[in-house]
N, C-alpha and C positions, 0 to 999 in steps of 0.2 A: 670595582665597576665603575666605569666614568660614564656620566650622563650628559647628554646634550638638549637641554631645556629652553625652550623660546615661549615666551608668552602663554605659559602654564602647559605647554604640550610636550611630552617626552619623545622627542624626536630620534633619539639614538641611545643604546646602550651596549658599551664596549668593554669587553672583560671576560674571564674564566671563572667567575664566582658563581659556586654552586648554589648560594642562599643569596637571594637579592633582595634588598628594602628600597623601594622606590621612594625618594624624597617627598615630605609634604610639602603642599602647594601644587602639585602636578594635578591636573584637571583632565588631561586626556592623555592616554597613552597612544603615541602616533603610530601611522601606519609602517608596519615592517620595522618597528624600533628593535626588537629582539630578533628578528628573522633568522632562522637558521643557527642560532645560539644552541650548540650541542652540549654545553657545559652545566647551564642553568637548571636546578630541580625544583626550586622552590621560590616563589616570587611573592612578597607580601605588598599588596596593593592599598595604599592608605584610603581611608575616609575622604571624600571630596573628589575623587576621581568620577567622572559622569560617563565616559564613554572610552569604551576599548577598540581602537580604529583597526581596520582593514589590513589582515596580515600579521598583526601586531607581534604575536609569537608563532606565526607560522613556521613549521619545520623545527621546532624545539624538541628535539627528540629525547632529551633526559627529563624534560619537565614531567614531574610526578603529582602534583596537587596545584590546585589554585581555590582561592577564596574570593569571590566576588563581593564587594561591599554592597551596601543598600542604595549608597550615591551613584552607582551605574545604573544607566537606564538603558544603554544600548551597547549590545557585543556585534561589531559589524562583521563583514563577510570574510571568512578565511581565517579569523582570527585566532584560532587555535589549531587550523588545519595541519594534519599530519603529525602531531604531538604524540607519538605512538606509545609514549610511557605514560601519559596522563590517565591516571587511575582513579582520581578523586576531584570532583568539581561541585564546588557549593555555590549556588545562585541564590541571592537574597531579594526579597521582596522590594521592589522599585523597579527593577528590571522590567522593561517594556517589549525590547524586540531582540531578538536572537537571528542574525542574518545568515545567508546563505553560505553553506559549507563552513559555518563557524567552528564545528568540531570535526569535520569529516576526517576520516582514518584515525580516530583515536581509540586505536586498538585495545587499549587495557582498560577503556572505561565500562564500567559493568552496570551502572545504575545513574539515573539522572532524573532529579525531581525539579520541574520547572515550576516558580512560584507563581502565584494566582495573578500577578500583575502584568505577566508577560499577555499580550495580546497578537503579537505577530511572530510565528516561527517558520523561518524559512527553511531551505534544504539544508538543515544545520547539521544532523546526526548521520548522515550516510555514510557507510563503511564503517561503522563502530562495531567491530565483530564480535565483541564480548560484552556489548550491552544486553542486560537481560531484563531490567526492571526500567519503566519508564512511567513517571506520574504527569498525566498533562491536566492544566487547571481548568477549571470551569470559565473563568476569563478570557480564554483563548478564543480569537475571533476568526483566525487564519492560520492553515495549515499549508506550505507551499508544496508543490510536487517533489519528490524524491527525498522528504524530510527524513525518513527513516530508512531509506532504501538499502538492502545490501546489509542489514543489521541480523547476521545469521544466527544469534544466540538469543534473540528475543522471542519469548514464548507467548505472551499474552499483551493485549492491549485494549484499554477501556477509551474511546473517543467521547470525550464530554459534550454538552450541548450547545456550547458557544459557537464553534465554526458552521457556517451553513454548508462547507464542501470539502470534500476530502480530494486534494488533488492528485493529477495522474502519477504513478509508480509511486506514490508515499510510501507504501511499504513493501513494495516489490523486491523480490528476492531474500525475504525474511523467511528463510527455510525452515526454521524451527517454530514459526509462530504456528499456534494452535486454536486461540480461541479469541475471538473479535467481538467486541461488544460496542456499538454504535448508539448513542443517546439520542433520546428525542430532540428535534432541533435540527439535525443534519438534513439536508434536503438533496444534495448531489454526491455522487461518488462517481469520479471521472474516470476515464480510460486506464484499465491496466493498474489500479491502486494497490490490489494486493495479489498481482501475477507472481507467478512463482513461488508462492507460499504453500509449500508442497505438505506440510505437515497439519494443514487448517482441517479441524474437526468439527468447529461449530463457529457460527456466524449468527449474531444477533441484529437485524435491521430494524430502524425505528418506522412507526406509522408515519412520520415526518417527511419520509424520502420519496422524491419526487421524479428525480431522474437518475441513470445509471448509465455509465459509458460501456464502451467494448470491454468484454475479457477481463471483468473487473476482477474474479476470484478465480481464474482459471489459470492452469498450466499444463505444460506437456509431459508426458510420459511414453517413453519407448514400449511398444507391444509387439509381439512375436506370438503366433500361434495362439491366439487368446480371442475365446468366443464372445467375450464382453464386450470389444470394441471392434469395429471394422473402420478402417482409415482411409480417408480419401486420398491422401498424399503419402502414402507409403506406411511408415511405422510410428507415426507420431499422432497422438490425440490428446484431445482435452479431458480433464477431470476437475469435477466440481464437487466441493464438500456439502455437508448439510446446512441447509439454511433455515433458521426461523425467522419467519415473515409474515407479520401480522395483517397484511392488507392486500387486497385483491391486484394482480400483476398489471390489471387493465389501467390502474390508478398510477403507473410509474413508466415515465418516458423513457423509452428504450432508444439506442441508436437505429437510425430508419433502415439502413441495410439489414439491421439484425432482429427488428421487430417481429415477435413470435405471432402475429396475427396476420403478417404478410406472405400469405400462403403463397403467391406466385413466386416470391422469391425463396421459398423453403424456410418455413418456421423452425425446422429442425437445426438451422443453423446458427441460433443464439445460444451460448455465446461462442460457439465454436465456428466462428464465421469463416476463417481461414484454412479450417481443416477439415469441414464438411462432416463433421460426427459431433454426436452429444452424447454425455454420459447417461446412462437411464436415470439416475437419480435425478439430474436436473429436469429431463424430461417429464418425470412425474411430479418434480415441483410446479412447473408450469402448467400440467392440466390439472393439477390439485387447486391451484389457485386461479384459473382462468374459465370460467363457465363459457364465455364467448369461445374461447378456441376450441374448447370440447364441442359446442353447438357447430361451429363451423366443420370440423373434422367429420362430424357423425352426418354432416349434409353433403359431403362430398359425394360425387358421382364417380364410377370405376374409372373413365377416361382421365378426369382432373387428379384423382388420387393416385394414379399411374405417373402421371406428369411430375406430380410434386414428388413422388419417391424418387423418380430418374433423376430430378433436377438436386434435390436435396441430399440425396446418398446416404440416407440414416444409417445407423449401427444396425447391427441384428437385434440387440437388446432393445433399442428405441423401437423397432419395427414390431417386436414380440408384445412391448409395453401398448403400442397402438391397436395390436390385435385384441389385447385383453379389453382395452377401451371399448373399440367397437361392438365387441361382443356384448358386454355389458349395457350398451346402448341399444342394442336389440338390430344392430346392422351386421347381419351375418355375412352380406356380399362384402361389405367392405372389410370386415375380419379376415375373410378368406383371402383377399388382397393381399394385406399387410403378411398375412402367414405365409403365402406363398414367396412374397419378397425375401421374408426371413430364411425360409428354406433354400432358396436361391442363393443368398449369401453364404451360407453354410456350406453348400456343395460346392461352390467356385472358390472357396478360400484357397 
């Protein structure tokens, strides 16, 4: 392997060696130094290297393992992007930043433990389709959008207390994700952070949560001839998993257009804002956690209730849930209105 090194920066590595030892004295691995080298399988990085620059090993499709020494503080964007054979990555304490797309599409990687010195995690592991286990440190302060999107083998994730927010699409498309635990300290979950996580069974949200974006936990399913869902736009509906939520929903800022108390806009549209339907379990969650909403519903007169039903176009199951709530609250006329609307949906399918 022939190296080009200037002022401590490894600028280029040319050759067909499978096992590469980077010379002592190198302080940085330069941008695209090994880019698209399809021969190298292992690289020994010496102590003293402080940074792996943008695209340094991008497209090294034969690279199988990498040990990052404690002297490295930054792994820049796309450093190992597309290393589809990379099955083992060891990150050492001392690392503070993992840039965007740093390990994108590393399809052989099955686990990653991020050291507790890392404070910034960019969109680093999207498309790592074999990734099953992720350990996030308490010291983490920022998780960028799409950080683990399309990690289709990931089954469980625990978000530590360090980051105040979870970015947009952070875990979107993680089809196998079943359990999500978000620790106290997280305040915001942005739009579609867990969208299309089709196997979600359980989500634990913290008391510290103050704000949620649209469609955070929702996904589309195709429905045909099913009384459980009545779909506004044909055959696509949102389904929302079980949620363990320890505070009243009034305490959380929701998107303005999907705010559950905005009855004029149709509270039943949250979070299925674009679909016009809502799963009965999510409606039950809203009602269970919102005394204010229950009072507003029970206070509706027939004219306003009819207008809301027509505008929101709730599912038949949602209407039956509303009927039961109205009966329990002693509002028989309102219960009859919801029952009639549910029956109309049944007979007009």
